[in-house]
C-alpha positions as CSV (number, residue, x, y, z in Angstrom):
1,X,106.9,106.7,126.5
2,X,108.5,109.8,124.8
3,X,107.9,110.9,121.1
4,X,109.9,113.5,119.1
5,X,107.9,114.7,116.1
6,X,108.4,117.5,113.3
7,X,106.2,119.1,110.6
8,X,108.0,121.1,107.9
9,X,106.5,122.1,104.5
10,X,109.6,121.9,102.2
11,X,108.3,124.1,99.3
12,X,108.9,121.4,96.5
13,X,113.0,120.9,97.9
14,X,113.4,124.5,95.7
15,X,113.9,128.2,97.1
16,X,110.8,130.4,96.1
17,X,113.7,132.4,93.9
18,X,115.1,131.3,91.2
19,X,114.2,127.6,92.2
20,X,117.5,126.8,93.0
21,X,117.6,122.8,94.5
22,X,117.8,122.1,98.1
23,X,116.8,118.6,98.7
24,X,120.3,117.2,99.8
25,X,120.4,120.3,102.2
26,X,117.2,119.6,103.3
27,X,117.9,115.8,104.2
28,X,120.4,116.9,106.7
29,X,118.2,119.3,107.8
30,X,115.4,116.9,108.3
31,X,117.8,114.5,110.2
32,X,118.6,117.4,112.9
33,X,115.2,117.0,114.3
34,X,115.8,113.7,115.7
35,X,112.1,113.2,115.3
36,X,110.6,109.6,115.7
37,X,108.0,111.0,113.1
38,X,108.4,114.0,110.8
39,X,104.7,115.6,109.0
40,X,106.3,116.7,105.3
41,X,103.9,119.2,103.0
42,X,105.2,119.8,99.4
43,X,107.0,116.5,98.7
44,X,108.0,116.0,94.8
45,X,107.0,112.5,94.3
46,X,108.7,113.3,90.7
47,X,109.2,116.4,88.9
48,X,111.3,115.5,85.3
49,X,111.7,118.9,84.6
50,X,114.4,119.3,87.8
51,X,115.5,116.2,87.5
52,X,117.1,116.7,84.2
53,X,118.5,120.0,85.1
54,X,119.6,118.6,88.4
55,X,120.1,115.0,88.4
56,X,123.1,114.3,86.8
57,X,126.8,114.4,88.3
58,X,128.5,118.0,88.6
59,X,132.1,117.2,89.9
60,X,130.4,114.0,91.7
61,X,127.7,115.7,93.4
62,X,124.1,115.4,92.4
63,X,121.7,118.3,93.4
64,X,118.7,116.2,92.7
65,X,118.0,112.8,94.2
66,X,117.1,109.7,91.9
67,X,114.5,108.9,94.1
68,X,111.2,110.4,95.0
69,X,111.8,113.3,98.1
70,X,110.0,111.0,100.6
71,X,112.0,108.2,99.7
72,X,115.4,110.1,99.9
73,X,114.6,112.1,102.9
74,X,113.6,108.7,105.5
75,X,117.1,107.3,105.0
76,X,117.4,103.4,106.3
77,X,116.4,104.2,109.4
78,X,112.6,105.3,108.7
79,X,109.1,104.1,107.1
80,X,107.9,106.4,104.6
81,X,103.6,107.1,103.2
82,X,103.1,109.3,100.5
83,X,99.9,111.1,99.7
84,X,99.8,112.2,96.1
85,X,97.7,115.7,95.5
86,X,98.8,117.8,92.7
87,X,99.5,116.1,89.7
88,X,101.0,117.4,86.3
89,X,103.1,116.6,82.8
90,X,105.9,116.3,84.2
91,X,105.6,115.2,88.1
92,X,103.7,115.3,90.7
93,X,103.4,115.9,94.6
94,X,102.2,115.8,97.6
95,X,102.4,114.9,101.3
96,X,104.6,112.9,103.5
97,X,105.3,111.1,106.7
98,X,108.9,109.5,107.8
99,X,108.3,107.2,110.4
100,X,111.2,105.5,113.1
101,X,107.9,103.3,113.9
102,X,106.3,101.0,111.5
103,X,103.4,102.4,109.2
104,X,100.8,99.9,109.8
105,X,98.4,101.2,106.6
106,X,98.2,104.5,105.3
107,X,95.5,105.9,103.2
108,X,95.5,109.5,101.0
109,X,91.9,111.5,101.4
110,X,91.2,113.4,98.4
111,X,89.9,117.0,100.2
112,X,90.4,119.2,96.6
113,X,87.6,121.7,97.3
114,X,88.0,123.1,93.2
115,X,90.2,122.3,90.4
116,X,92.5,125.2,91.0
117,X,94.2,123.4,94.0
118,X,94.3,119.7,94.5
119,X,94.8,119.1,98.9
120,X,94.9,116.1,100.3
121,X,95.0,114.4,103.6
122,X,97.3,111.5,104.5
123,X,96.5,109.4,107.3
124,X,99.4,107.0,109.0
125,X,98.7,104.2,111.7
126,X,102.0,103.5,113.4
127,X,102.8,100.6,115.4
128,X,104.7,102.0,118.5
129,X,106.3,100.1,121.4
130,X,102.7,101.6,123.3
131,X,99.7,100.8,120.8
132,X,98.5,102.3,117.7
133,X,99.3,106.2,117.0
134,X,97.0,107.6,114.1
135,X,98.9,110.4,112.4
136,X,97.3,112.9,109.6
137,X,99.2,115.0,107.6
138,X,97.4,118.3,106.8
139,X,98.0,120.9,103.6
140,X,94.8,122.9,103.6
141,X,93.6,125.4,100.5
142,X,95.0,129.1,100.3
143,X,91.0,130.1,100.8
144,X,89.1,130.7,103.9
145,X,85.8,128.8,102.6
146,X,88.1,126.1,101.2
147,X,89.8,125.4,104.5
148,X,86.0,125.8,106.4
149,X,85.1,122.7,104.1
150,X,88.3,121.2,104.3
151,X,88.5,120.8,107.9
152,X,84.9,119.1,108.4
153,X,86.6,116.9,105.7
154,X,89.2,116.4,108.8
155,X,87.2,115.7,112.0
156,X,84.9,113.7,109.8
157,X,87.6,111.3,108.9
158,X,89.8,111.1,112.4
159,X,86.6,110.1,114.3
160,X,85.5,107.1,111.5
161,X,89.2,106.2,111.7
162,X,91.0,106.9,114.8
163,X,89.2,104.5,117.0
164,X,89.4,107.1,120.2
165,X,93.1,106.6,120.1
166,X,96.0,108.6,120.1
167,X,96.5,111.0,117.3
168,X,98.6,113.9,115.9
169,X,97.3,115.7,113.0
170,X,100.1,118.2,111.4
171,X,100.9,120.1,109.2
172,X,100.9,123.5,107.2
173,X,97.0,125.0,107.7
174,X,97.4,128.0,105.6
175,X,94.9,129.7,108.5
176,X,96.8,132.7,109.2
177,X,93.8,134.2,111.6
178,X,93.6,131.3,113.7
179,X,89.8,130.4,112.7
180,X,89.6,126.8,112.6
181,X,91.9,125.5,116.1
182,X,88.4,126.1,118.4
183,X,86.7,123.4,116.0
184,X,88.9,121.2,115.9
185,X,90.0,121.5,119.8
186,X,85.8,121.0,120.0
187,X,84.7,118.1,118.0
188,X,88.6,116.2,118.5
189,X,89.2,116.4,121.5
190,X,93.1,117.9,120.6
191,X,95.4,120.5,121.7
192,X,97.7,122.9,119.7
193,X,101.4,122.2,120.9
194,X,101.6,125.9,121.8
195,X,97.9,126.0,123.7
196,X,100.1,125.4,126.9
197,X,103.9,126.4,125.8
198,X,103.1,129.2,124.3
199,X,103.4,133.0,125.8
200,X,100.4,134.6,128.0
201,X,99.5,137.8,129.2
202,X,98.3,137.4,132.5
203,X,96.3,140.0,133.0
204,X,94.6,139.7,129.3
205,X,93.7,135.7,130.5
206,X,91.9,137.8,133.8
207,X,90.2,140.7,131.7
208,X,88.8,137.6,129.5
209,X,88.0,135.0,132.6
210,X,86.0,138.3,134.2
211,X,84.5,138.4,130.3
212,X,83.3,134.9,130.7
213,X,85.8,134.0,127.8
214,X,88.3,131.0,127.1
215,X,91.7,131.9,127.8
216,X,93.5,133.5,124.1
217,X,95.2,130.8,122.5
218,X,97.5,131.1,119.3
219,X,100.2,128.7,117.8
220,X,103.4,129.5,116.7
221,X,104.3,132.3,113.5
222,X,105.9,129.9,111.6
223,X,105.6,132.1,108.0
224,X,108.1,133.4,106.0
225,X,111.2,131.9,107.6
226,X,113.3,134.6,107.0
227,X,111.0,136.9,109.6
228,X,108.0,134.4,110.9
229,X,105.6,136.6,111.2
230,X,102.3,134.3,110.3
231,X,100.7,131.4,112.4
232,X,100.4,128.4,109.6
233,X,101.8,125.5,110.7
234,X,100.4,124.0,113.8
235,X,100.4,120.2,115.5
236,X,97.4,119.2,117.3
237,X,97.5,116.3,120.0
238,X,95.1,113.5,121.6
239,X,96.3,111.5,124.4
240,X,99.5,113.0,124.6
241,X,101.2,115.7,127.2
242,X,103.4,117.9,125.6
243,X,107.2,118.5,127.5
244,X,108.1,121.3,124.7
245,X,108.1,123.1,121.1
246,X,110.1,124.8,119.5
247,X,110.0,126.7,116.1
248,X,113.3,126.4,114.5
249,X,114.4,129.6,113.6
250,X,118.0,131.6,111.9
251,X,119.8,131.6,108.8
252,X,119.8,128.2,107.9
253,X,116.1,127.0,108.1
254,X,115.3,130.9,106.2
255,X,117.9,129.6,103.2
256,X,115.6,125.9,103.1
257,X,111.9,126.6,102.4
258,X,110.1,129.4,103.2
259,X,108.3,128.0,106.1
260,X,109.7,127.4,109.7
261,X,109.4,123.9,111.1
262,X,108.8,123.0,114.5
263,X,109.7,120.4,116.4
264,X,107.7,119.1,119.7
265,X,108.3,116.4,122.2
266,X,105.3,114.5,123.3
267,X,104.8,112.3,126.3
268,X,101.8,109.5,125.1
269,X,99.5,110.0,128.2
């Protein structure tokens, strides 16, 4: 069975500069993924200030939806789940999952490491025609020590809840030095979607082989969206073959968020 997945940090549905709303455009862009499962980070569950400012009709149009963003994005063809992480006086945001498959259940793991960053791992169990698939929406912290502890919590959660079945872990890992991938591969038996598909240097791999080292694996560059350089966003899989994967580049995506989305086509092994 083929499954098309995407991961996207939507920056709360507003631009980095001047907080211009992009929620309506984001819904259209997410539909362009043609994805069965969409992993979203920084999704507004509620924002009273933006709602009051942008939610009124202007020439017959609204720039901010009346419903929560994850409900607005899913449309009629998808199911959705939301994990509330950061709570403030005027609202809250967190991770979300949109799924063409029924969501049997969902649970949000609080992995906040300190008082200044609220982080969570949203675990959803999907009922697909080929059986259950466990999905984990991830947004790790800005500090390396926090990310290490949150990765340990992720590994514990996956081992405890996935029953050894097919797994998709996707989101914004903030792991710009790529220090976490080997831990996830070794502890969970996962592969990042660009492990086999990304450009590699044959000479470099040969030298590493002579030195007794593993080939150098690197995720794709996704941040900042206008000129991606940092490798922050990832899709890890277990129990799937990766048919292809790509980062969505171009002027459209640079306007919508500070992260570029990743779309991958998977084949359930």
